[in-house]
C-alpha positions in Angstrom: -14.8 0.0 44.8 -12.9 3.2 45.5 -13.2 5.9 42.8 -10.0 7.6 41.6 -9.5 11.1 43.2 -9.3 12.7 39.8 -12.6 11.3 38.8 -14.2 12.6 42.1 -12.7 16.0 41.5 -14.0 16.1 37.9 -17.4 15.1 39.1 -17.4 17.8 41.8 -16.4 20.4 39.2 -19.1 19.2 36.9 -21.7 19.4 39.6 -20.7 23.0 40.4 -20.9 23.9 36.7 -24.3 22.3 36.3 -25.6 24.1 39.4 -24.5 27.4 38.1 -25.9 26.8 34.6 -29.4 25.8 35.9 -29.9 28.0 38.9 -32.6 30.7 38.5 -31.5 34.2 37.7 -31.4 36.7 40.5 -34.6 38.8 40.2 -33.9 42.5 40.8 -37.6 43.6 40.9 -38.5 44.6 44.4 -35.0 44.4 45.7 -33.5 47.1 47.9 -30.3 48.3 46.4 -27.7 50.7 47.9 -25.4 52.4 45.3 -22.4 54.5 46.3 -21.5 57.2 43.9 -25.1 57.0 42.7 -25.8 60.6 41.9 -23.8 60.8 38.6 -21.7 58.9 36.0 -21.8 55.1 36.0 -23.6 55.0 39.3 -26.5 57.0 37.9 -26.5 54.8 34.7 -26.9 51.7 36.9 -29.6 53.4 39.0 -31.6 54.1 35.8 -31.3 50.5 34.7 -32.2 49.2 38.2 -35.2 51.5 38.3 -36.4 50.1 35.0 -36.2 46.6 36.5 -38.3 47.6 39.5 -35.6 47.8 42.2 -36.0 50.2 45.2 -32.9 52.5 45.4 -30.8 54.2 48.0 -28.3 56.5 46.5 -25.2 57.7 48.4 -22.9 60.5 47.3 -21.1 63.4 48.8 -23.2 66.3 47.4 -26.9 66.7 48.3 -27.7 68.9 45.2 -26.4 66.2 42.8 -28.4 63.6 44.7 -31.6 65.7 44.6 -31.2 66.1 40.8 -30.7 62.4 40.3 -33.5 61.4 42.6 -36.0 63.7 41.0 -35.3 62.2 37.6 -35.5 58.6 38.8 -38.8 59.4 40.7 -40.2 60.8 37.5 -39.5 57.4 36.0 -41.6 55.8 38.8 -38.7 54.6 41.0 -38.6 54.4 44.8 -35.6 56.4 45.8 -33.9 57.4 49.1 -30.8 59.6 49.2 -28.0 59.8 51.7 -25.4 62.6 51.5 -22.2 61.2 53.0 -18.5 60.2 52.6 -17.6 56.5 52.0 -14.4 57.1 54.0 -16.4 58.0 57.1 -17.8 55.0 59.0 -20.7 56.9 60.5 -21.8 58.0 57.1 -21.6 54.4 55.7 -23.6 53.1 58.7 -26.2 55.7 58.1 -26.5 54.8 54.5 -27.2 51.2 55.3 -29.7 52.2 58.0 -31.5 54.5 55.6 -31.8 51.7 53.0 -33.3 49.4 55.6 -35.6 52.1 57.0 -36.9 53.3 53.6 -37.2 49.9 51.9 -37.5 47.4 54.7 -34.0 45.8 54.3 -31.0 45.6 52.0 -30.6 43.0 49.3 -27.8 44.4 47.1 -24.8 46.6 47.8 -23.1 48.2 44.8 -19.7 49.7 45.7 -19.2 52.1 42.9 -17.8 55.4 44.4 -14.3 56.1 43.4 -11.8 58.8 42.2 -9.2 58.9 39.5 -5.8 60.7 39.7 -4.0 61.2 36.4 -0.4 62.2 35.9 3.2 60.9 36.0 4.2 58.7 38.9 7.0 61.3 39.7 4.3 63.9 40.5 2.3 61.5 42.8 2.9 61.6 46.6 2.3 59.0 49.2 -0.7 61.0 50.3 -2.2 60.6 46.8 -1.9 56.8 47.2 -3.4 56.8 50.6 -6.3 59.0 49.6 -7.2 56.8 46.6 -6.8 53.6 48.6 -9.2 54.9 51.2 -11.9 55.7 48.7 -11.5 53.0 46.0 -10.5 50.1 48.2 -11.0 50.5 51.9 -14.5 52.0 51.4 -15.6 48.8 49.8 -14.5 46.8 52.9 -16.1 49.4 55.2 -19.4 49.2 53.3 -19.4 45.4 53.1 -18.9 45.0 56.9 -21.7 47.5 57.6 -24.1 45.8 55.2 -23.3 42.2 56.0 -25.9 41.6 58.7 -28.7 42.6 56.2 -27.1 40.7 53.3 -26.7 37.5 55.3 -30.3 37.6 56.4 -31.6 38.1 52.9 -29.0 36.1 51.0 -28.0 39.2 49.2 -25.4 40.2 46.7 -22.4 42.6 46.5 -21.3 44.2 43.3 -17.8 45.8 43.3 -16.9 48.1 40.4 -13.1 47.7 39.8 -11.5 48.4 36.5 -9.5 46.9 33.7 -6.8 48.9 35.4 -6.9 46.2 38.1 -5.4 43.7 35.6 -2.5 45.7 34.4 -1.0 49.1 35.4 -1.9 51.9 33.1 0.8 54.6 32.6 0.0 57.9 34.3 -2.7 56.2 36.4 -0.4 54.6 39.0 -2.3 55.2 42.2 -5.6 54.4 40.5 -4.2 51.0 39.2 -2.8 50.2 42.7 -6.2 50.9 44.3 -8.1 48.8 41.7 -5.7 45.9 42.1 -6.4 46.0 45.8 -10.2 46.1 45.4 -10.1 43.3 42.9 -8.2 41.2 45.4 -10.7 42.1 48.1 -13.5 41.1 45.8 -12.0 37.6 45.3 -11.5 37.2 49.1 -15.0 38.3 49.9 -16.4 36.0 47.2 -14.6 33.0 48.6 -15.4 33.6 52.3 -19.0 34.9 52.0 -20.3 32.2 49.8 -20.9 29.9 52.8 -23.1 32.6 54.3 -25.3 32.8 51.2 -23.8 36.2 50.0 -22.7 36.3 46.4 -19.9 38.8 45.4 -19.3 40.0 41.8 -16.3 42.1 40.8 -16.5 43.9 37.4 -13.7 45.4 35.4 -15.0 47.9 32.9 -12.8 49.7 30.4 -13.2 53.4 29.4 -16.8 54.6 29.5 -18.6 57.7 28.2 -19.9 58.8 31.6 -18.9 62.5 31.5 -16.7 61.9 34.6 -13.5 63.2 33.1 -14.3 66.6 34.7 -13.9 65.1 38.1 -10.4 63.7 37.6 -7.6 65.0 39.7 -4.7 66.0 37.4 -1.0 66.4 38.1 2.0 67.3 36.0 1.3 69.1 32.7 -2.3 69.7 33.6 -3.8 70.6 30.2 -2.0 67.9 28.3 -2.8 65.2 30.9 -6.5 66.2 31.0 -6.9 66.6 27.2 -5.4 63.1 26.8 -7.7 61.5 29.4 -10.8 63.3 28.4 -10.3 62.5 24.7 -9.6 58.7 25.2 -12.6 58.6 27.7 -14.9 59.7 24.9 -13.4 58.1 21.8 -15.7 55.9 19.8 -14.7 52.2 19.8 -12.1 52.8 22.5 -14.7 53.8 25.1 -18.3 52.4 25.5 -21.5 54.2 26.2 -22.5 54.2 29.9 -26.0 52.7 29.5 -24.6 49.6 27.7 -21.9 49.3 30.3 -24.5 49.5 33.1 -26.6 46.8 31.5 -23.6 44.4 31.1 -22.5 45.1 34.7 -25.9 44.3 36.1 -26.2 41.2 34.0 -23.0 40.0 35.6 -24.6 40.6 39.0 -27.8 38.8 38.1 -25.8 35.8 36.8 -23.7 35.8 39.9 -20.4 36.0 38.0 -17.4 36.0 40.2 -15.5 38.2 37.8 -16.5 40.0 34.6 -14.6 42.2 32.1 -16.8 44.9 30.5 -16.2 46.1 27.0 -14.3 44.8 24.0 -11.1 46.9 24.4 -10.9 45.9 28.1 -11.3 42.2 27.2 -8.5 42.5 24.5 -6.1 44.1 27.0 -6.9 41.6 29.7 -6.3 38.7 27.3 -3.0 40.3 26.2 -1.9 40.7 29.7 -2.7 37.0 30.5 -1.2 35.6 27.3 1.8 37.9 26.9 2.6 39.7 30.1 6.2 40.6 29.1 5.0 42.1 25.7 2.2 44.0 27.4 4.6 45.4 30.0 7.0 46.5 27.2 4.1 48.1 25.3 3.0 50.0 28.4 6.6 51.2 29.0 6.7 52.4 25.3 3.4 54.1 25.7 4.7 55.9 28.8 7.6 57.4 26.8 5.0 59.2 24.6 3.1 60.7 27.4 3.7 64.2 28.9 6.9 64.5 31.0 6.7 65.1 34.8 7.0 68.6 36.2 8.6 69.8 39.4 5.2 70.7 41.0 3.1 68.3 43.1 0.1 70.6 42.9 -3.1 69.0 41.6 -6.1 70.5 39.8 -9.6 69.2 38.9 -10.1 68.4 35.3 -12.9 70.9 34.9 -10.5 73.7 35.8 -8.2 72.9 32.8 -10.7 72.5 30.0 -9.4 73.6 26.6 -11.3 74.5 23.5 -10.6 71.0 22.2 -12.0 69.2 25.2 -15.0 71.5 25.6 -16.1 70.9 22.0 -16.1 67.1 22.0 -19.7 66.3 21.3 -19.7 62.9 23.0 -18.2 64.4 26.1 -20.7 67.2 26.1 -23.6 64.8 25.8 -22.3 62.4 28.5 -21.8 65.3 30.9 -25.4 66.4 30.6 -26.8 62.9 30.5 -25.0 61.7 33.6 -25.3 64.7 35.9 -21.6 65.6 35.7 -22.0 69.4 35.2 -21.6 71.6 38.3 -24.8 72.9 39.8 
């Protein structure tokens, strides 16, 4: 007797769901993990959580002094840590980071693509060069890293964690290039998940909302500098709207351990993602209305770093001050 195709399809879906429900969690203890952007912010928060779970760490970032500070703290917690100073847009640096992880820890089990930049300001003040720069760092670097790490990840049936953003689900006003880059990396995560599964490599893409990582200082600002930075730095450290970095790091790593294809991190991010899915027209209209209330563009295309346009209001924010110290965001 031939079974109906719909019954066969339902049985197949049920088998996949059962397999996912009953499969053993991915144990992080003893795993070799490479984290880009690992010297500060969310990368450092994840490194601390991974160290607590017994993982061996390789941290990659651009500045050796920040890496040394992060590594010293993690080693004091008993972690095994290797550092690599390099740029994720440079293939030789990416290759060297993978090689160092293998040399120091005997292989590579987990790749965490976390390094990224944010550009804040009106679309009218953004240039094509701004879009190209952020795409190279936020999107193409993930592809570059994945290709460099794949031989090791295939051999050890490893995992890839891609840090996207809730900004990959809807475009945020005055974060145009950032949203475009995160849409791209979310699509890359889906493509990698689909095609690497047959090779035993699991890919998880996470979409966190605002987090108190102290990273506002590193944002590139255009337009009315002080107003743009004050708005970003305030929202980034606003209770309820933003979540504390250790909680975000734990939730992100739980998604990795479960093997989730896609995970939204934080209540506000989940609400916004649902709003976009259920009422895309209304969400678009609300974003357009929000944009009308934001600072107007200027004639200049000059950019500054957030730390250069601190005001008394942003300096005195206690949550911001605490996060900057806690996550190695202050200049050294």
